[in-house]
LOTOR-39801 format. One record per residue (C-alpha): residue in one letter; y, x, z. Coordinates in nm, 3 decimals. Each point is the difference from the previous one (the first is absolute). Example, Ala and Ser with C-alpha at 12.3 -4.5 7.8 and 13.67 -1.06 7.14 Angstrom:
(atom a; (-0.450; 1.230; 0.780)),
(atom s; (0.344; 0.137; -0.066)),
//
This chain:
(atom x; (-2.683; -1.735; 0.951)),
(atom x; (0.176; 0.184; -0.282)),
(atom x; (0.002; 0.378; 0.018)),
(atom x; (0.317; 0.192; -0.082)),
(atom x; (0.118; 0.360; 0.041)),
(atom x; (0.323; -0.145; 0.143)),
(atom x; (0.101; -0.156; 0.327)),
(atom x; (0.244; -0.285; -0.063)),
(atom x; (0.283; -0.109; 0.226)),
(atom x; (0.229; -0.300; -0.009)),
(atom x; (0.368; 0.071; 0.054)),
(atom x; (-0.029; -0.107; 0.364)),
(atom x; (-0.310; 0.209; 0.064)),
(atom x; (0.160; 0.309; -0.153)),
(atom x; (0.325; -0.050; 0.191)),
(atom x; (-0.191; 0.012; 0.329)),
(atom x; (-0.111; 0.356; -0.084)),
(atom x; (0.356; 0.122; 0.048)),
(atom x; (-0.089; 0.041; 0.370)),
(atom x; (0.304; 0.146; 0.178)),
(atom x; (0.145; 0.190; -0.295)),
(atom x; (0.379; -0.040; 0.018)),
(atom x; (0.207; -0.122; -0.295)),
(atom x; (0.282; 0.249; -0.048)),
(atom x; (0.142; -0.136; -0.328)),
(atom x; (0.305; -0.227; 0.001)),
(atom x; (0.122; -0.254; -0.255)),
(atom x; (0.242; 0.263; -0.129)),
(atom x; (-0.284; 0.249; -0.043)),
(atom x; (-0.212; -0.258; -0.180)),
(atom x; (0.276; -0.093; -0.243)),
(atom x; (0.031; 0.366; -0.098)),
(atom x; (-0.375; 0.036; -0.051)),
(atom x; (-0.091; -0.310; -0.197)),
(atom x; (0.046; -0.041; -0.372)),
(atom x; (0.280; -0.242; -0.079)),
(atom x; (-0.228; -0.280; -0.120)),
(atom x; (-0.265; 0.028; 0.273)),
(atom x; (-0.013; -0.267; 0.266)),
(atom x; (-0.110; 0.161; 0.325)),
(atom x; (0.098; -0.054; 0.361)),
(atom x; (-0.031; 0.198; 0.319)),
(atom x; (-0.272; -0.245; 0.101)),
(atom x; (-0.199; 0.108; -0.307)),
(atom x; (0.053; 0.365; 0.094)),
(atom x; (-0.120; -0.066; 0.355)),
(atom x; (-0.301; -0.209; -0.105)),
(atom x; (-0.124; 0.208; -0.294)),
(atom x; (0.152; 0.346; -0.028)),
(atom x; (0.018; 0.097; 0.365)),
(atom x; (-0.376; -0.052; 0.054)),
(atom x; (-0.058; 0.190; -0.324)),
(atom x; (0.210; 0.292; 0.123)),
(atom x; (-0.198; -0.002; 0.326)),
(atom x; (-0.328; 0.012; -0.193)),
(atom x; (0.115; 0.286; -0.221)),
(atom x; (0.131; 0.187; 0.305)),
(atom x; (-0.349; -0.017; 0.150)),
(atom x; (-0.153; 0.120; -0.328)),
(atom x; (0.246; 0.289; -0.023)),
(atom x; (-0.077; 0.105; 0.356)),
(atom x; (-0.374; -0.010; -0.069)),
(atom x; (0.044; 0.205; -0.318)),
(atom x; (0.206; 0.259; 0.185)),
(atom x; (-0.274; 0.027; 0.263)),
(atom x; (-0.265; 0.041; -0.268)),
(atom x; (0.203; 0.269; -0.177)),
(atom x; (0.047; 0.187; 0.328)),
(atom x; (-0.376; -0.015; 0.062)),
(atom x; (-0.070; 0.140; -0.347)),
(atom x; (0.251; 0.283; 0.050)),
(atom x; (-0.156; 0.079; 0.339)),
(atom x; (-0.343; 0.021; -0.160)),
(atom x; (0.137; 0.228; -0.275)),
(atom x; (0.191; 0.213; 0.253)),
(atom x; (0.325; -0.035; -0.190)),
(atom x; (0.351; -0.119; 0.091)),
(atom x; (0.060; -0.371; -0.043)),
(atom x; (0.178; -0.061; -0.328)),
(atom x; (0.244; -0.283; -0.063)),
(atom x; (-0.111; -0.230; -0.279)),
(atom x; (0.184; -0.332; -0.055)),
(atom x; (-0.186; -0.324; 0.056)),
(atom x; (0.013; -0.170; -0.341)),
(atom x; (0.035; -0.376; -0.044)),
(atom x; (-0.031; -0.162; -0.343)),
(atom x; (0.178; -0.331; -0.044)),
(atom x; (-0.070; -0.208; -0.311)),
(atom x; (0.103; -0.338; -0.139)),
(atom x; (0.148; -0.180; -0.297)),
(atom x; (0.358; -0.002; -0.119)),
(atom x; (0.201; -0.249; 0.213)),
(atom x; (-0.266; -0.037; 0.271)),
(atom x; (0.217; 0.181; 0.257)),
(atom x; (-0.181; 0.332; 0.033)),
(atom x; (0.325; 0.204; 0.009)),
(atom x; (0.127; -0.202; 0.297)),
(atom x; (-0.339; 0.037; 0.167)),
(atom x; (0.010; 0.378; -0.052)),
(atom x; (0.350; 0.039; 0.147)),
(atom x; (-0.072; -0.222; 0.302)),
(atom x; (-0.324; 0.185; 0.067)),
(atom x; (0.180; 0.333; -0.031)),
(atom x; (0.260; -0.107; 0.257)),
(atom x; (-0.259; -0.137; 0.245)),
(atom x; (-0.237; 0.296; -0.023)),
(atom x; (0.287; 0.241; 0.065)),
(atom x; (0.051; -0.166; 0.341)),
(atom x; (-0.337; 0.116; 0.128)),
(atom x; (0.043; 0.329; 0.193)),
(atom x; (-0.288; 0.196; -0.154)),
(atom x; (0.122; -0.023; -0.361)),
(atom x; (0.378; -0.049; -0.024)),
(atom x; (0.033; 0.155; -0.347)),
(atom x; (-0.108; -0.262; -0.255)),
(atom x; (0.080; 0.052; -0.368)),
(atom x; (-0.013; -0.252; -0.283)),
(atom x; (-0.057; 0.084; -0.367)),
(atom x; (-0.036; -0.250; -0.284)),
(atom x; (-0.211; 0.067; -0.307)),
(atom x; (0.287; -0.120; -0.222)),
(atom x; (0.114; 0.361; -0.010)),
(atom x; (-0.325; 0.096; -0.171)),
(atom x; (0.054; -0.236; -0.293)),
(atom x; (0.050; 0.184; -0.326)),
(atom x; (0.368; 0.016; -0.103)),
(atom x; (0.119; -0.278; -0.230)),
(atom x; (0.018; 0.238; -0.296)),
(atom x; (-0.369; 0.084; 0.042)),
(atom x; (-0.100; -0.365; 0.043)),
(atom x; (0.193; -0.095; -0.313)),
(atom x; (-0.158; 0.283; -0.197)),
(atom x; (-0.347; -0.115; 0.106)),
(atom x; (0.073; -0.370; -0.052)),
(atom x; (-0.049; -0.076; 0.369)),
(atom x; (0.329; -0.165; 0.101)),
(atom x; (-0.171; -0.339; 0.018)),
(atom x; (-0.276; 0.162; 0.207)),
(atom x; (0.235; 0.146; 0.259)),
(atom x; (-0.169; -0.027; 0.338)),
(atom x; (-0.348; 0.002; -0.154)),
(atom x; (-0.217; 0.301; 0.094)),
(atom x; (0.058; 0.178; -0.332)),
(atom x; (0.379; 0.002; 0.056)),
(atom x; (-0.031; 0.243; 0.294)),
(atom x; (-0.033; 0.376; -0.003)),
(atom x; (-0.332; -0.026; 0.183)),
(atom x; (-0.060; 0.374; 0.006)),
(atom x; (0.334; 0.070; 0.167)),
(atom x; (-0.056; -0.282; 0.251)),
(atom x; (-0.344; 0.129; 0.096)),
(atom x; (0.137; 0.352; 0.042)),
(atom x; (0.279; -0.134; 0.222)),
(atom x; (-0.241; -0.185; 0.227)),
(atom x; (-0.243; 0.292; 0.009)),
(atom x; (0.280; 0.236; 0.104)),
(atom x; (0.108; -0.241; 0.275)),
(atom x; (-0.354; -0.018; 0.139)),
(atom x; (-0.036; 0.376; -0.029)),
(atom x; (0.280; 0.039; 0.253)),
(atom x; (0.247; 0.163; -0.240)),
(atom x; (0.332; 0.070; 0.176)),
(atom x; (0.201; -0.170; -0.276)),
(atom x; (-0.110; -0.241; -0.272)),
(atom x; (0.228; -0.147; -0.263)),
(atom x; (0.005; -0.345; -0.160)),
(atom x; (0.214; -0.114; -0.296)),
(atom x; (0.259; -0.270; 0.066)),
(atom x; (0.019; -0.330; -0.187)),
(atom x; (0.312; -0.214; -0.049)),
(atom x; (-0.045; -0.376; -0.030)),
(atom x; (0.357; -0.018; -0.124)),
(atom x; (-0.072; 0.237; -0.290)),
(atom x; (-0.362; -0.117; -0.030)),
(atom x; (-0.094; 0.365; -0.040)),
(atom x; (-0.075; 0.326; 0.177)),
(atom x; (0.316; 0.175; 0.125)),
(atom x; (0.009; 0.341; -0.173)),
(atom x; (0.008; 0.292; 0.242)),
(atom x; (-0.019; -0.216; 0.314)),
(atom x; (-0.293; 0.042; 0.239)),
(atom x; (-0.115; -0.127; 0.338)),
(atom x; (-0.120; 0.275; 0.229)),
(atom x; (-0.284; -0.079; 0.241)),
(atom x; (-0.028; 0.248; 0.288)),
(atom x; (-0.323; -0.056; 0.191)),
(atom x; (0.075; -0.340; 0.155)),
(atom x; (-0.232; -0.138; 0.265)),
(atom x; (-0.070; -0.297; -0.227)),
(atom x; (0.067; -0.053; -0.370)),
(atom x; (-0.002; -0.348; -0.153)),
(atom x; (-0.064; 0.002; -0.374)),
(atom x; (0.101; -0.334; -0.149)),
(atom x; (-0.079; -0.114; -0.352)),
(atom x; (-0.150; -0.259; -0.229)),
(atom x; (-0.336; 0.157; -0.071)),
(atom x; (-0.053; 0.262; 0.271)),
(atom x; (-0.344; -0.144; 0.083)),
(atom x; (-0.136; 0.054; -0.349)),
(atom x; (-0.300; 0.226; -0.046)),
(atom x; (0.069; 0.075; -0.366)),
(atom x; (0.262; -0.040; -0.272)),
(atom x; (-0.011; -0.140; -0.352)),
(atom x; (-0.373; 0.044; -0.035)),
(atom x; (0.033; 0.377; 0.040)),
(atom x; (-0.204; 0.094; 0.309)),
(atom x; (0.126; 0.291; 0.207)),
(atom x; (-0.166; 0.196; 0.276)),
(atom x; (0.260; -0.074; 0.266)),
(atom x; (0.214; -0.308; 0.070)),
(atom x; (0.298; -0.026; 0.232)),
(atom x; (-0.188; -0.262; 0.203)),
(atom x; (-0.254; 0.271; 0.090)),
(atom x; (0.265; 0.157; 0.222)),
(atom x; (0.105; -0.312; 0.191)),
(atom x; (-0.067; -0.018; 0.372)),
(atom x; (0.093; -0.367; 0.002)),
(atom x; (0.079; -0.248; -0.274)),
(atom x; (0.176; -0.335; -0.014)),
(atom x; (0.024; -0.265; -0.268)),
(atom x; (0.269; -0.269; 0.004)),
(atom x; (-0.149; -0.300; -0.176)),
(atom x; (0.081; -0.361; -0.093)),
(atom x; (-0.101; -0.260; -0.257)),
(atom x; (0.137; 0.084; -0.344)),
(atom x; (0.187; -0.331; -0.024)),
(atom x; (0.201; 0.097; 0.309)),
(atom x; (0.069; 0.355; -0.117)),
(atom x; (0.111; -0.132; -0.339)),
(atom x; (0.238; -0.239; 0.174)),
(atom x; (0.138; 0.284; 0.216)),
(atom x; (0.045; 0.214; -0.309)),
(atom x; (0.204; -0.269; -0.176)),
(atom x; (0.213; -0.053; 0.312)),
(atom x; (0.060; 0.374; 0.028)),
(atom x; (0.095; 0.023; -0.368)),
(atom x; (0.260; -0.274; 0.047)),
(atom x; (0.146; 0.183; 0.301)),
(atom x; (0.012; 0.328; -0.191)),
(atom x; (0.177; -0.175; -0.287)),
(atom x; (0.278; -0.087; 0.246)),
(atom x; (0.009; 0.342; 0.171)),
(atom x; (-0.147; 0.328; -0.128)),
(atom x; (-0.009; -0.108; -0.365)),
(atom x; (0.377; -0.055; 0.013)),
(atom x; (0.048; 0.376; 0.024)),
(atom x; (0.086; 0.132; -0.349)),
(atom x; (-0.210; 0.310; 0.079)),
(atom x; (-0.311; -0.212; 0.054)),
(atom x; (-0.275; 0.029; -0.261)),
(atom x; (-0.029; -0.379; 0.024)),
(atom x; (0.373; -0.076; -0.024)),
(atom x; (-0.058; -0.213; -0.311)),
(atom x; (-0.196; -0.248; 0.213)),
(atom x; (0.312; -0.074; 0.205)),
(atom x; (0.134; -0.207; -0.291)),
(atom x; (-0.297; -0.237; -0.004)),
(atom x; (0.039; -0.360; 0.112)),
(atom x; (-0.215; -0.114; 0.292)),
(atom x; (-0.245; -0.170; -0.235)),
(atom x; (-0.019; 0.306; -0.225)),
(atom x; (-0.049; 0.229; 0.300)),
(atom x; (-0.286; -0.212; 0.133)),
(atom x; (-0.175; 0.000; -0.337)),
(atom x; (0.056; 0.375; -0.040)),
(atom x; (-0.143; 0.074; 0.346)),
(atom x; (-0.304; -0.218; -0.066)),
(atom x; (-0.058; 0.172; -0.334)),
(atom x; (0.023; 0.347; 0.156)),
(atom x; (-0.245; -0.107; 0.268)),
(atom x; (-0.244; -0.152; -0.246)),
(atom x; (0.018; 0.298; -0.237)),
(atom x; (0.012; 0.293; 0.244)),
(atom x; (-0.016; -0.056; 0.375)),
(atom x; (-0.259; -0.276; 0.001)),
(atom x; (-0.251; 0.192; -0.215)),
(atom x; (0.056; 0.315; 0.208)),
(atom x; (-0.071; -0.197; 0.316)),
(atom x; (-0.318; -0.153; -0.138)),
(atom x; (-0.132; 0.310; -0.177)),
(atom x; (0.098; 0.284; 0.232)),
(atom x; (0.126; -0.115; 0.341)),
(atom x; (-0.203; -0.303; 0.111)),
(atom x; (-0.338; 0.159; -0.085)),
(atom x; (0.073; 0.284; 0.244)),
(atom x; (0.128; -0.199; 0.298)),
(atom x; (-0.337; 0.009; 0.179)),
(atom x; (0.011; 0.381; -0.006)),
(atom x; (0.273; -0.025; 0.266)),
(atom x; (-0.072; 0.056; 0.366)),
(atom x; (0.229; -0.292; 0.082)),
(atom x; (0.126; -0.295; -0.207)),
(atom x; (0.310; -0.202; 0.084)),
(atom x; (-0.047; -0.341; -0.160)),
(atom x; (0.330; -0.178; -0.054)),
(atom x; (0.068; -0.369; -0.042)),
(atom x; (0.318; -0.192; -0.077)),
(atom x; (0.337; 0.159; 0.083)),
(atom x; (-0.156; 0.348; 0.015)),
(atom x; (-0.159; -0.080; 0.338)),
(atom x; (-0.327; 0.177; 0.079)),
(atom x; (-0.259; -0.265; 0.081)),
(atom x; (-0.317; 0.209; 0.031)),
(atom x; (-0.091; 0.364; 0.065)),
(atom x; (-0.319; 0.165; -0.122)),
(atom x; (-0.114; 0.318; 0.175)),
(atom x; (-0.294; 0.201; -0.131)),
(atom x; (-0.268; 0.059; 0.259)),
(atom x; (-0.041; 0.357; 0.123)),
//
């Protein structure tokens, strides 16, 4: 018998763990939550994400009980500290959709209705800085983030600070929005979504503290690279017909590509940037997650891996 730190569940086995948790989302809700190129149904939400929200709800409740016990021992008032979930995965694997669906489902549980979502895109260095440092083709790699600012943000959240501020990123501009911030005000749960949030170091420069040190729960959305590469190309083609058509888009010049040129461009970008980042920085950290969602064809989760307690 092979020994593993994870319990593994087929889709059917995991779906049975939903128990009696009700599905409150509708098709309209789901269409607003999913990214435009993701293929996900309410059946997928019920089978995969509803049991996951039930599990996290139990973990949150247990953590709240433990915190109350510690405060009782220390004879101090119970302080509110957000439960922090890290959510990692490659470009085009569907982690943003996963984060938004999980946010909506967790907010339905009565003990923690305030669920915030922050993406690490806002902690990328501005384009001007990346260009100055020759890092534009390394955007999304660990060295392209302001790691110090990100660690301070997470530390402040877990310290129970009344207000914490995150920079805002625009996919249209492909840059940080100057002067715009997202304010986080002590939510019950905070989901931090990003490419490399599970990393325990950056660019060979060890630091004393990593953002993953602060996570109460962590999730990795995973799939075979050949599938993610295919999804990336499909997404690029859709963007060429939609967002890239906007003259304000950083990628507007791609809107003039033929279908064949767009496919070759997307494959080249994947092979030069996103593929290496997946292999070097994202995939090696997936087993640091508390839970792994393993996707198969059509973005459908086929297996769930849960780390043993």
